GUSE-6710 format. One record per residue: residue in three letters; x, y, z of N, C-alpha, C in turn. Coordinates in steps of 0.1 Angstrom, whole numbers, plus 5000, padded with zeros to 4 digits. Layout:
! residues N
ALAXYZXYZXYZ/...
***
This chain:
! residues 97
MET581717147403582017047419580917057425/SER580316927425579016837439579216957449/GLN577816977452577717027463577316937471/ARG577616897486576816857497576216907507/LEU575416807511574316877520575016887533/SER575116957540575616997555574816867565/LEU575416847571575216747587573516787587/SER573216927591572116977596570916937584/ALA571816997575570616997562570116847562/THR571216747564570516667554569316587568/ILE569816617582568816557597567616647590/LEU567716787584566216807585565416747573/LEU566016737561565216657550565116537554/ALA565816487565565416267568563816317575/LEU564116407582563016487595561716487588/ALA561716617577560716637568559816567561/VAL560816407554560016297544559616217558/ALA559416197567559616137581558316157583/LEU558416307583557016357593555716357576/GLY556116357567555516337554554916177552/VAL555816147554555415937553554415947562/TYR554516017578553815997590552116017588/PHE552416187583551316177582550416147567/ALA550716117563550216037546549215947552/PHE550715797558550015727574548815757576/ALA548515847584547215867596546515917584/ALA546715967572545216047571544615897560/VAL545515817559544515677555544715567561/GLN545015557570545315437577544515487595/GLY544915617599544115657615543215647617/PRO543015697632541415687636540415767626/SER541215927622539815977610540215937600/GLY541215887595541715847583540315827572/ILE540815807561539815727544539415617546/LEU539715547552539715377556538315367564/ARG538615437581537915427586536615517586/ARG536815657582535715687572534315567565/ILE535215487552534215417548533815327556/GLN534615267564534215177576533315217581/ILE532715337586531815437593530715427592/GLU531015467572529915477564528815327563/ALA529815287559528915127559528415047573/GLU528915107582528415077594527115117596/THR527215237600526215327596524515297580/ALA525115237573524215197562523915057570/GLU524514987572524314837583522814897587/LEU523014957600522615027611521015047605/THR521215177597520015217589519115137586/LEU519915037583518514937570518114817586/GLN518814787594518014727607516914827616/ARG518014927613516515067623514515037617/ASP515215027608514415077597513614937592/THR514014807591513314697598512514677609/LEU513514687621512814687634511514857638/LYS511314897627510615027627509514947619/ALA509814897610508714787602507614717611/GLU508314597621508314507630507614587636/VAL507814667645506614767657505614817649/GLN505314857642504814927634503414797634/GLN504214717626503314597622502514537638/MET503414547649502714497662502514607668/GLN502014707667501514787675499814817663/ASN500014797651498414737643498014627645/LEU498414477654498014407658497814407677/THR497714457676497414507694496814607687/ARG496414687685495614757684494414707680/ARG494714587670493114557666493114427677/MET493814387684493114337696492214427706/SER492414597707492214647720491014627724/ASP490514657738489014727738488214837729/GLU489714917725488615007719488414967705/TYR488514867693488914817683488814647684/LEU488314607683488414457680487714387670/ASP488814337663488614277647488414107647/LEU487314097648486813937654487313797643/ASP487913877632488013847620490013737634/LEU490713847633491913847640491713757655/LEU490813817662490313737673489713607670/ASP489513567661488813387661490213337651/GLU490813457642492413327635493313297653/GLN493513387658494813457669494213307676/ALA492513307681492513137691492612997684/ARG492013057674491912907661493412867665/GLN494712957664495912897656496512877673/VAL496312957687496812947702496112777704/LEU494912797705494112657708494312547697/GLY494012547687493812457676492912387673/VAL492012467676490312417674490112477658/LEU489212397657488412377643486912377642/ARG485612417634485012407637484712247625/ALA483512227627483012087623482912067607/ASP482312237603482012217588483112247579/GLU484412267585485612377585486912227575/VAL487512217559488412227557489712217562/ILE490912147561491812227560493012127549/LEU493412237541494012197529495312187531/ARG496612067532497912167537498912117529/
***
């Protein structure tokens, strides 16, 4: 003789399966799920790379600024910047392009 589940046991089993499927889906696709974590880690790596690039640019600009300051004047840099901005050459110079 086969035993049949009562109506309340069937509803309880269906509810348990539905909750299990919901929590499994939420663990993978939810706002705190595995896929979101992978996405956040990728964004973090990209932003870290951008931050490091910007830090290098800031350091380069700080170096150039310091070299053009009153306390430390780099005459070669000053000459280079003046020539670049003004487009001036000396008579004894030759330009190769």
